[in-house]
C-alpha positions in Angstrom: -0.2 0.0 0.1 1.0 3.5 -0.9 1.9 6.4 2.0 -1.2 7.8 0.0 -3.1 5.2 0.0 -2.4 5.0 4.0 -2.8 8.4 4.9 -6.6 8.4 3.0 -7.3 5.4 4.8 -6.4 6.6 8.0 -7.7 9.8 7.8 -11.2 8.0 7.1 -11.0 6.0 9.9 -10.0 9.3 12.3 -13.0 11.4 10.9 -11.4 13.5 8.6 -12.4 14.3 5.3 -9.5 13.7 2.7 -9.0 16.8 0.6 -5.7 15.9 -1.1 -1.8 14.8 -0.7 1.3 16.8 -2.2 4.7 15.2 -2.1 7.9 17.8 -2.7 11.4 16.8 -2.1 11.7 17.4 1.1 8.0 17.1 2.7 4.8 15.0 2.1 1.4 16.3 3.1 -1.7 15.0 3.5 -4.9 17.9 3.8 -8.0 17.1 6.0 -10.4 18.9 7.3 -12.9 17.6 10.0 -16.2 19.4 8.1 -15.4 18.7 4.8 -15.1 22.5 3.4 -12.3 22.4 0.9 -11.9 26.0 2.9 -11.2 24.8 6.2 -8.4 22.1 5.5 -5.4 21.4 7.4 -2.3 19.4 7.1 -1.8 16.1 8.9 1.2 14.2 8.6 0.9 11.5 10.7 4.0 9.5 9.2 6.1 12.3 9.6 5.0 14.2 12.9 4.6 12.6 16.5 2.4 15.1 17.6 -0.2 13.8 14.6 0.6 10.6 15.0 -0.2 10.4 18.7 -3.3 12.2 18.3 -4.6 9.8 15.5 -3.5 6.9 17.9 -5.3 8.1 21.2 -8.6 8.7 19.3 -8.6 5.4 18.3 -7.5 4.2 21.0 -4.7 1.9 19.6 -2.3 -0.3 22.3 1.2 0.1 21.1 3.8 -2.4 22.7 7.2 -2.5 22.3 8.5 -6.5 21.9 12.4 -7.4 22.1 13.3 -9.7 20.2 16.5 -11.8 19.1 16.7 -9.9 16.1 15.8 -7.3 17.0 13.1 -4.8 18.3 9.0 -4.7 16.8 6.4 -2.3 17.7 3.3 -3.7 17.8 -0.4 -1.7 16.9 -3.5 -3.5 18.1 -6.9 -2.4 17.4 -9.7 -4.4 19.0 -9.2 -8.4 18.5 -8.8 -8.3 15.0 -6.2 -5.7 13.6 -2.8 -5.2 14.0 0.1 -3.4 12.5 3.7 -4.9 13.1 7.0 -2.5 12.2 10.4 -3.8 13.1 12.6 -1.2 14.2 15.4 0.0 12.6 17.8 3.2 13.3 14.9 5.6 13.6 12.0 4.1 16.1 10.0 7.4 16.2 9.3 6.8 12.1 8.8 2.9 12.8 6.2 4.2 15.3 4.9 6.3 13.5 4.4 4.1 10.2 3.0 1.2 12.7 0.3 3.4 13.9 -1.2 5.0 10.2 -0.8 1.2 8.7 -2.9 0.2 12.1 -5.2 3.2 11.6 -5.8 2.4 7.8 -7.0 -1.5 8.1 -9.7 0.8 10.5 -10.5 2.8 7.8 -10.8 0.0 5.2 -13.0 -2.6 7.4 -15.2 1.5 7.5 -18.2 1.5 4.5 
């Protein structure tokens, strides 16, 4: 799944209206609103912004667990009993955790009508 698809589905799970996505040389932005009004949008970047990712995790009541396996630390994000996203921590544990949160939120969004 592309980052754009992840963000679109995660925005849906968070109750946001998705208004577009822009990727530049040094940035990647997703534009959303709470009202559906295109004049009321704001930048939402849970893949790159710790605050946006934490707010998403809290809003969806995601469970975050860190598991130290022999081959490296793993971030496990759980929603309910059926949805789980897992990422192996590499050089940036914050980026890995943000991506796991967005992946779990995208699965929640995928299950919504």
